[in-house]
Legacy VTK file of the C-alpha trace (Angstrom):
# vtk DataFile Version 3.0
C-alpha trace
ASCII
DATASET POLYDATA
POINTS 260 float
-79.788 -93.090 197.464
-76.168 -94.035 198.190
-74.709 -96.690 195.938
-71.066 -97.713 195.474
-69.853 -94.628 197.350
-71.946 -92.195 195.318
-75.338 -90.569 195.872
-77.960 -89.998 193.159
-81.608 -88.977 193.139
-84.234 -91.668 192.664
-88.020 -91.497 192.373
-90.160 -93.990 194.297
-93.745 -94.798 193.326
-95.132 -96.321 196.569
-98.240 -97.817 194.955
-96.178 -99.885 192.525
-92.960 -100.103 194.496
-91.032 -98.845 191.467
-87.727 -96.961 191.775
-86.646 -94.712 188.905
-83.188 -93.195 188.772
-83.129 -89.446 188.026
-79.426 -88.537 188.162
-76.223 -90.328 187.162
-73.611 -87.658 187.864
-70.307 -88.659 189.525
-70.903 -85.930 192.127
-73.014 -86.509 195.237
-76.652 -85.410 194.734
-79.033 -85.483 197.701
-81.447 -83.534 199.993
-84.102 -82.998 197.304
-87.023 -80.570 197.722
-90.152 -80.627 195.523
-91.412 -77.390 194.025
-95.001 -76.623 195.129
-96.415 -77.735 191.781
-94.476 -81.010 191.941
-92.854 -80.443 188.563
-89.251 -79.847 189.669
-86.770 -80.828 192.375
-84.158 -78.636 194.026
-81.251 -80.468 195.596
-77.615 -80.361 196.689
-74.892 -81.313 194.249
-71.333 -81.630 195.516
-68.507 -80.455 193.312
-65.856 -78.510 195.251
-68.586 -77.403 197.710
-72.295 -78.144 198.184
-74.157 -76.117 195.519
-77.868 -75.904 194.709
-79.267 -77.487 191.537
-82.715 -78.196 190.167
-84.225 -80.385 187.469
-87.598 -81.638 186.147
-89.068 -84.237 188.499
-89.692 -86.602 185.577
-86.004 -86.616 184.637
-86.730 -85.158 181.194
-83.791 -82.704 181.400
-80.405 -82.738 183.182
-79.756 -80.810 186.416
-79.293 -77.041 186.148
-77.157 -74.995 188.547
-79.275 -72.723 190.745
-76.772 -71.228 193.167
-73.010 -71.510 193.474
-70.561 -69.788 195.826
-67.445 -70.589 197.814
-69.540 -71.999 200.669
-71.706 -75.048 201.349
-75.452 -74.661 200.910
-78.302 -76.755 202.313
-81.890 -76.611 200.991
-84.759 -75.304 203.104
-88.154 -74.821 201.468
-90.039 -73.263 198.564
-92.355 -70.274 198.750
-95.973 -71.282 198.020
-95.827 -69.658 194.568
-92.588 -71.473 193.713
-90.735 -68.242 192.916
-88.351 -68.190 195.894
-86.305 -70.744 197.788
-85.014 -70.576 201.365
-81.729 -72.247 202.156
-78.814 -72.278 204.597
-75.363 -71.113 203.502
-72.258 -71.593 205.619
-69.526 -68.957 205.958
-66.129 -68.980 207.623
-66.865 -66.047 209.956
-70.656 -65.970 210.356
-71.106 -69.761 210.239
-74.585 -70.903 209.113
-76.881 -68.194 207.736
-80.295 -68.122 206.080
-80.547 -66.931 202.483
-83.353 -66.373 199.982
-82.955 -67.281 196.317
-85.247 -65.783 193.656
-85.515 -68.479 190.972
-87.081 -66.121 188.425
-85.074 -63.940 186.060
-81.427 -63.566 187.089
-81.781 -65.984 190.033
-80.343 -63.556 192.559
-79.742 -64.577 196.190
-79.724 -62.365 199.268
-79.065 -63.026 202.970
-82.020 -62.896 205.372
-80.349 -63.687 208.697
-76.594 -63.344 209.197
-75.264 -63.503 212.779
-72.327 -65.116 214.616
-74.728 -67.912 215.639
-75.968 -70.990 213.788
-79.240 -70.511 211.873
-80.622 -73.333 209.739
-83.685 -75.316 208.688
-85.717 -72.427 207.172
-89.340 -73.312 206.341
-91.807 -71.034 204.544
-95.250 -70.606 206.095
-98.169 -71.738 203.898
-99.040 -68.108 203.073
-95.409 -67.249 202.228
-95.288 -64.280 204.625
-93.334 -65.952 207.444
-90.642 -68.542 207.891
-89.550 -70.820 210.726
-85.941 -71.692 211.465
-83.513 -72.944 214.121
-80.942 -70.837 215.969
-78.553 -71.439 218.873
-78.302 -67.771 219.896
-79.762 -68.575 223.345
-77.035 -71.118 224.053
-78.987 -74.094 222.731
-80.893 -74.761 219.537
-84.430 -73.338 219.596
-87.152 -72.799 216.986
-88.122 -69.281 215.887
-90.455 -67.676 213.356
-89.892 -64.375 211.556
-91.720 -62.280 208.957
-90.123 -62.476 205.529
-90.431 -58.698 205.201
-88.495 -58.088 208.442
-86.457 -61.175 209.439
-84.874 -59.480 212.461
-88.314 -59.265 214.130
-88.239 -62.920 215.146
-90.300 -64.683 217.802
-89.085 -67.677 219.752
-91.465 -70.648 219.595
-89.815 -73.494 221.518
-89.100 -73.201 225.242
-86.909 -76.190 226.085
-84.917 -76.795 222.922
-86.297 -77.389 219.451
-85.249 -78.624 216.034
-86.729 -79.490 212.616
-89.655 -77.038 212.418
-92.593 -77.667 210.095
-95.823 -75.737 209.534
-99.259 -77.278 209.605
-100.823 -77.010 206.113
-103.325 -74.393 207.337
-100.548 -72.268 208.907
-102.241 -72.240 212.296
-99.774 -74.546 214.054
-96.053 -75.135 214.052
-94.523 -78.540 214.730
-90.984 -79.236 215.888
-88.930 -81.867 217.665
-87.844 -81.444 221.272
-85.786 -84.319 222.575
-87.797 -87.498 222.077
-91.128 -85.730 221.476
-92.850 -84.060 218.558
-94.314 -80.755 219.723
-97.147 -78.540 218.477
-97.700 -74.816 219.048
-100.946 -73.058 218.122
-100.330 -69.807 216.236
-103.839 -68.353 216.274
-106.012 -67.236 213.383
-105.081 -63.553 213.065
-102.957 -61.868 210.387
-99.824 -62.308 212.550
-98.950 -65.487 214.483
-99.768 -65.403 218.193
-97.884 -68.411 219.625
-99.539 -70.377 222.397
-98.084 -72.930 224.784
-96.051 -75.776 223.308
-97.604 -79.187 223.861
-96.352 -82.680 223.027
-98.133 -84.596 220.275
-96.451 -87.989 220.496
-93.173 -89.684 221.311
-90.655 -89.257 218.504
-87.719 -91.326 219.727
-87.970 -93.674 216.734
-87.916 -90.861 214.134
-84.473 -90.832 212.549
-82.422 -87.798 213.488
-82.317 -85.036 210.880
-79.093 -83.777 209.346
-78.502 -80.082 208.659
-81.865 -78.841 207.312
-83.152 -82.300 206.495
-86.336 -83.194 208.391
-87.288 -86.841 208.854
-91.011 -86.281 209.352
-93.690 -84.419 207.434
-97.315 -83.564 208.235
-100.012 -84.809 205.881
-102.315 -82.369 204.084
-104.927 -82.698 206.861
-102.360 -81.753 209.530
-103.436 -84.732 211.642
-101.187 -87.490 210.312
-97.443 -87.654 209.805
-95.085 -89.493 207.548
-91.881 -90.372 209.393
-88.549 -92.011 208.676
-88.354 -94.660 211.406
-84.878 -95.554 212.611
-86.150 -98.706 214.322
-87.006 -99.275 217.949
-85.527 -101.546 220.587
-87.092 -104.587 218.925
-85.529 -103.961 215.546
-83.339 -106.752 214.214
-79.698 -105.613 214.130
-77.798 -105.875 210.863
-74.774 -108.173 211.297
-71.351 -106.816 210.395
-68.732 -109.372 209.360
-65.034 -108.467 209.515
-62.446 -110.620 207.743
-58.927 -110.232 209.081
-55.809 -110.885 206.991
-57.955 -111.176 203.883
-55.115 -111.159 201.348
-53.114 -113.785 203.277
-56.127 -116.077 203.344
-56.792 -115.427 199.661
-53.212 -116.403 198.733
-53.592 -119.600 200.718
-56.848 -120.566 199.026
-55.937 -119.729 195.414
-53.946 -122.324 193.479
-50.468 -121.103 192.545
-51.285 -121.455 188.822
-54.020 -118.845 189.044
-51.908 -116.177 190.764
LINES 1 261
260 0 1 2 3 4 5 6 7 8 9 10 11 12 13 14 15 16 17 18 19 20 21 22 23 24 25 26 27 28 29 30 31 32 33 34 35 36 37 38 39 40 41 42 43 44 45 46 47 48 49 50 51 52 53 54 55 56 57 58 59 60 61 62 63 64 65 66 67 68 69 70 71 72 73 74 75 76 77 78 79 80 81 82 83 84 85 86 87 88 89 90 91 92 93 94 95 96 97 98 99 100 101 102 103 104 105 106 107 108 109 110 111 112 113 114 115 116 117 118 119 120 121 122 123 124 125 126 127 128 129 130 131 132 133 134 135 136 137 138 139 140 141 142 143 144 145 146 147 148 149 150 151 152 153 154 155 156 157 158 159 160 161 162 163 164 165 166 167 168 169 170 171 172 173 174 175 176 177 178 179 180 181 182 183 184 185 186 187 188 189 190 191 192 193 194 195 196 197 198 199 200 201 202 203 204 205 206 207 208 209 210 211 212 213 214 215 216 217 218 219 220 221 222 223 224 225 226 227 228 229 230 231 232 233 234 235 236 237 238 239 240 241 242 243 244 245 246 247 248 249 250 251 252 253 254 255 256 257 258 259
């Protein structure tokens, strides 16, 4: 949540409508990702660049640095066992690349996909053997999947542009956004995905646009419902913006001379 020019992490309890502040650092802290067991949060903290941090989800301990480098990093997703984390790291020559961070032991990171193109938005499959991501190598942004064991053996999923991929909880479908529609692709039931034809699920023009690897929708555990961040449709009430010109001149006129 942004407040007074800063961004901190907050916890919302929807049932009670209670907001609890988790961080109070002067740096920006945002783009949080829950660990699979719900006990910790990984997020971006901005010092000189965007680095990766994590902390207990109940706020019982301060943030701990997970990954630092000379380049900005954006969170992707956790492996199902919570031992590895996918993220995007930017570089001056290879631009946006996909990296894997082992959060056990020495917390080593290694690149998975490094090309001259833009790759971002990595999402682990529910079984942890595959990941989905976005790339513009075709000339526009499309959605791909690749095996974790051999990331170069990727398969293109979208056919007319795609962003913000997300797996169905059972791993048998992949969702993504294409223009103003949310799409679904069946992946079959075999040991390796066998993508079918992409089909639209519903209009998604009111879902707020994602930023970097941030997705503004999420499938429910049954894979049939979605939680979305709604940016408001045509009927939404606009927020008025008031501009005061020559504010200091008017203030001098209104204040008595004795109080200046």
